[in-house]
C-alpha positions in Angstrom: 168.3 138.1 145.7 169.0 138.8 141.7 170.7 141.9 140.5 167.3 143.1 139.5 166.4 143.2 143.1 170.0 143.6 144.7 168.6 146.4 147.2 165.5 144.6 147.5 162.4 146.7 146.8 164.3 149.9 148.3 164.2 152.9 145.5 161.8 151.0 143.4 158.0 152.0 142.2 155.5 149.4 142.4 151.7 149.3 141.4 149.5 146.9 143.5 145.8 146.5 142.3 143.4 145.4 144.8 145.5 147.4 147.8 142.7 148.1 150.1 142.6 144.6 151.8 143.9 141.2 152.2 147.0 140.3 150.3 147.0 143.6 148.4 147.0 145.7 151.5 150.1 143.5 153.1 152.0 144.0 149.7 151.7 147.8 150.1 152.7 147.8 153.7 155.4 145.4 153.0 156.8 147.5 150.1 156.6 150.7 151.7 158.5 149.5 154.7 161.2 148.6 152.3 161.3 151.9 150.8 159.3 151.2 147.6 157.0 153.9 146.6 153.4 152.3 145.9 150.5 153.3 143.4 147.6 151.5 144.6 144.0 150.9 143.2 140.6 149.6 144.7 137.0 149.8 144.2 136.8 150.9 148.0 138.2 154.3 148.8 137.8 153.8 152.7 139.9 150.6 152.3 142.7 152.1 150.6 142.8 155.3 153.0 143.0 152.6 155.7 145.9 150.8 154.0 147.6 154.4 153.5 147.0 155.4 157.0 148.7 151.9 158.3 151.9 153.2 156.3 151.9 156.7 157.5 151.2 155.6 160.9 154.3 153.0 161.0 156.5 155.6 159.4 157.6 153.7 156.5 159.9 155.6 154.1 157.9 154.5 150.6 155.3 157.0 149.4 151.6 155.8 148.4 149.2 156.9 146.0 146.0 155.5 145.3 143.0 155.9 142.9 139.8 154.2 142.7 139.7 151.8 139.9 137.8 148.9 138.8 140.2 146.4 137.2 137.5 145.1 135.0 136.8 148.4 133.3 139.6 149.6 131.0 138.6 153.3 131.0 139.4 153.0 134.8 142.4 151.3 134.4 143.8 153.7 132.0 143.1 156.5 134.0 144.7 154.9 137.1 147.7 154.2 134.6 147.6 158.0 133.5 147.6 159.2 137.2 150.7 156.9 138.0 152.6 158.1 134.8 152.1 161.7 136.3 153.1 160.7 139.8 156.4 158.7 138.4 158.3 158.6 135.3 158.2 154.6 135.3 157.4 151.2 137.0 159.5 148.4 138.2 156.9 146.0 139.4 153.3 145.4 139.0 151.4 143.3 141.0 148.0 142.4 139.4 146.6 141.1 142.7 143.2 142.5 142.6 140.4 139.6 142.4 136.9 138.5 143.5 135.0 135.3 143.8 131.3 134.3 142.7 129.8 132.9 139.5 130.4 129.3 140.7 127.8 127.8 138.5 127.6 128.4 134.7 124.3 126.7 135.0 122.7 128.5 138.0 124.9 131.5 138.8 123.4 134.7 137.1 125.4 135.5 134.0 126.3 139.1 135.4 127.9 137.5 138.5 129.6 134.7 136.3 131.3 137.4 134.0 132.1 139.9 136.7 134.1 137.4 138.5 135.8 136.3 135.2 136.3 139.8 134.0 137.8 141.0 137.4 140.1 137.9 137.9 141.3 137.6 134.5 140.5 140.9 132.6 142.0 142.8 135.3 145.5 141.1 134.7 145.2 141.5 131.0 143.9 145.0 131.3 146.6 146.4 133.6 149.6 144.5 131.8 148.6 146.2 128.6 148.2 149.3 130.2 151.4 149.8 132.3 153.6 148.1 129.7 154.7 151.6 128.6 156.1 152.3 131.8 157.4 149.2 132.8 159.6 149.2 129.6 160.6 152.8 130.5 162.1 151.6 133.8 165.7 150.0 133.8 163.9 146.8 134.5 160.3 145.6 134.8 158.5 142.9 136.6 154.9 141.7 135.9 153.5 139.7 139.0 150.1 137.9 138.4 148.2 136.4 141.0 146.6 133.1 140.0 145.6 130.6 142.8 145.7 126.9 143.6 142.4 127.0 141.4 144.8 127.8 138.5 146.0 124.3 138.4 143.0 122.5 140.3 139.6 123.8 139.0 137.4 123.0 142.4 136.6 123.7 146.1 135.6 120.3 146.3 133.2 117.8 145.2 130.1 119.8 146.6 130.9 123.2 145.2 130.6 124.6 141.8 133.6 126.8 140.9 133.7 127.8 137.2 134.1 131.4 136.9 137.2 131.9 139.4 138.8 128.6 138.2 138.4 129.5 134.5 140.1 133.0 135.2 142.8 131.6 137.4 143.8 129.3 134.8 143.5 132.0 132.2 146.2 134.1 134.2 148.6 131.0 134.9 148.7 130.6 131.1 149.0 134.1 130.3 151.9 134.6 132.6 153.6 131.4 131.5 153.4 132.7 128.0 154.9 136.1 128.6 158.2 134.3 129.8 158.9 133.6 126.2 157.3 136.7 124.8 159.3 138.8 127.0 162.5 137.1 126.2 161.8 137.7 122.6 160.4 141.2 122.7 161.1 142.7 125.6 164.4 141.4 127.4 164.2 144.1 130.3 160.7 142.5 131.7 160.2 139.4 133.5 156.8 137.7 134.6 155.9 135.6 137.6 152.7 133.6 138.5 151.9 133.4 142.2 149.3 130.5 142.9 148.3 131.1 146.7 146.4 128.5 148.8 144.0 129.2 151.5 145.0 132.4 152.7 143.2 134.5 155.4 141.6 137.3 153.9 138.3 139.1 153.3 137.7 137.8 149.7 134.5 135.8 150.8 132.9 138.9 152.5 134.2 141.4 149.8 133.0 139.2 147.0 129.4 138.7 148.5 129.2 142.6 148.7 130.4 143.2 145.4 127.9 140.8 143.9 125.1 142.1 146.2 124.9 139.1 148.3 126.0 140.4 151.6 124.5 138.1 154.0 123.3 141.1 156.3 121.4 142.4 153.3 119.9 139.4 151.7 116.1 139.2 151.5 113.8 136.0 152.1 113.9 135.2 148.4 117.6 135.1 148.2 117.9 133.3 151.4 115.6 130.4 149.9 117.8 130.2 146.9 120.7 129.4 149.6 118.5 127.1 151.2 117.6 125.4 147.8 121.4 125.0 147.0 122.3 123.4 150.4 119.4 121.1 150.0 120.9 119.8 146.6 124.2 119.0 148.7 122.0 117.0 151.4 121.9 120.0 153.8 118.2 120.6 155.2 118.2 124.1 156.4 114.4 124.5 155.9 114.0 124.9 159.8 116.5 127.6 160.0 115.3 131.2 160.4 116.3 134.0 158.0 118.1 135.8 160.6 119.9 132.6 161.7 120.9 131.8 158.0 122.1 135.2 157.6 124.3 134.7 160.5 125.2 131.3 159.3 126.6 132.7 156.0 128.4 135.5 157.7 130.1 133.2 160.0 131.2 130.9 157.2 132.8 133.8 155.2 134.5 134.9 158.5 135.8 131.5 159.1 137.2 131.5 155.8 139.5 134.5 156.8 140.1 133.7 160.1 140.7 129.5 160.1 143.1 130.0 157.0 146.5 128.2 157.4 148.4 131.3 156.4 147.9 134.8 157.2 147.8 137.7 154.2 151.1 139.3 155.8 152.8 135.9 155.7 151.6 135.3 152.1 152.7 138.7 150.8 156.1 138.1 152.7 156.5 135.1 150.6 155.5 136.7 147.4 157.8 139.7 147.6 160.8 137.2 148.6 160.4 134.8 145.8 159.9 137.7 143.2 163.0 139.1 144.7 164.9 135.8 144.5 163.9 135.7 140.5 161.4 132.8 140.6 158.5 133.0 138.3 156.3 129.9 139.7 155.5 131.0 143.3 153.4 128.7 145.3 152.2 130.2 148.4 151.4 128.1 151.5 151.8 124.3 152.4 148.2 123.4 150.8 149.4 124.8 147.5 152.5 122.7 147.5 150.7 119.8 148.4 148.0 120.1 145.9 150.4 120.7 143.2 152.2 117.7 143.8 149.1 115.4 144.2 147.3 116.9 141.1 150.4 116.7 139.0 151.2 113.1 140.1 147.4 111.9 139.2 145.5 114.5 137.5 142.7 112.1 136.5 141.6 112.0 140.1 141.5 115.5 141.1 137.7 115.8 140.4 136.6 112.7 141.9 134.7 112.6 145.4 137.5 111.0 147.4 140.1 113.6 146.2 139.6 115.9 149.3 140.4 112.8 151.8 143.7 112.5 149.6 144.5 116.1 150.4 143.7 116.1 154.0 145.5 113.1 154.5 148.4 115.2 153.6 147.4 118.4 155.6 145.6 120.2 152.9 142.5 122.0 153.1 141.3 121.1 156.5 139.7 124.5 156.9 137.5 124.1 153.8 134.1 122.2 153.8 133.4 119.1 151.8 
C-alpha cells in the first residue's frame, strides 16, 4: 500500500455512487468493514436500505449515510454533495461507480434511452467529480476512482449487438480519468485519479437497466415484444412462434444469466478495485477477461470489430458467457 493508504481505508471517508446494488453495494460493504465511513447514492431507496442493513447486520465499524440521487441530474448531485458536506468535513475517496446499459443503436434505439445511458455513465462521472472536488481538496489527500469498462477500450459486445451509447460513455470516462493524472499533478497535487475497467462481472446491470428504460421483460407489451422479435430476426433468429409469455421469460433468463454466469462476482471485483487503488495503481483491469481483451486489442486493434474477433477472444478464455 502507498503512504496514502498506509492504514488501508480505516478512518477514511468515501463516496460511492450506485451503492444500492452490484459492485457499488460490495464497495460499501467492504469499505465499512475496514472502518471507512461511506456516503452512497442511488436511484433506489430500497436497494440502499438493503446495503445499509447488511453493513449494520455484519457489525461493520464504518458508518453509512445514503441519499436518493440520479447522477445524471446536476441538481441531484449537488444536493447529495451538500448532504455529505454536512455529514463529514471532507472526502478522501470518490468512487464514481453508477452506470446503466441501453441505447445500443444510434439508428434504432430511442434518443431518450441513448442519452439516458450516456448521461448516466459519462455525465455522472463528470458531475460528481466537479461537485466533490472541494471536499476532496479539503482532505489531506484525495482519490477519484472512475469506473469505465472493457467497453472503454473495446466498443463492442460482439458482431451481432449494437453497443454505442455505453461504449461511447466508457471511452469518455477512460480518457477523462487519464487526463486527470496530469491535470491533478499540475493543479491539485494532493489528488490522484484511477480508472477501473471491469470485464464481465456478475451484477444486475442488465435487469436494472431494463427497468430504468421501461424495458422490464415482465412489463413489456405485445408491441415492445414484437420489436424484440424484429431485432432477433435481423440477427438470424426467428422467434415468431414464441409466445409473448415465453419471450418475456426468455429475456428475463438472459438478464439473470448475465449475472449468474459471469466469470467474476461483484464481491471479488470490489476487492480487486480496493486493493489496486490502495496499492497506488491508476489503471485497473478487473477480471481475467479484461486482461485478455486488453492484450488482444492492443496487439491488433484493426481486428477488434471483425466477426471472428470473438473466436480469438474465446480461444484465450474470454467472453465465454456472452452470446455471439
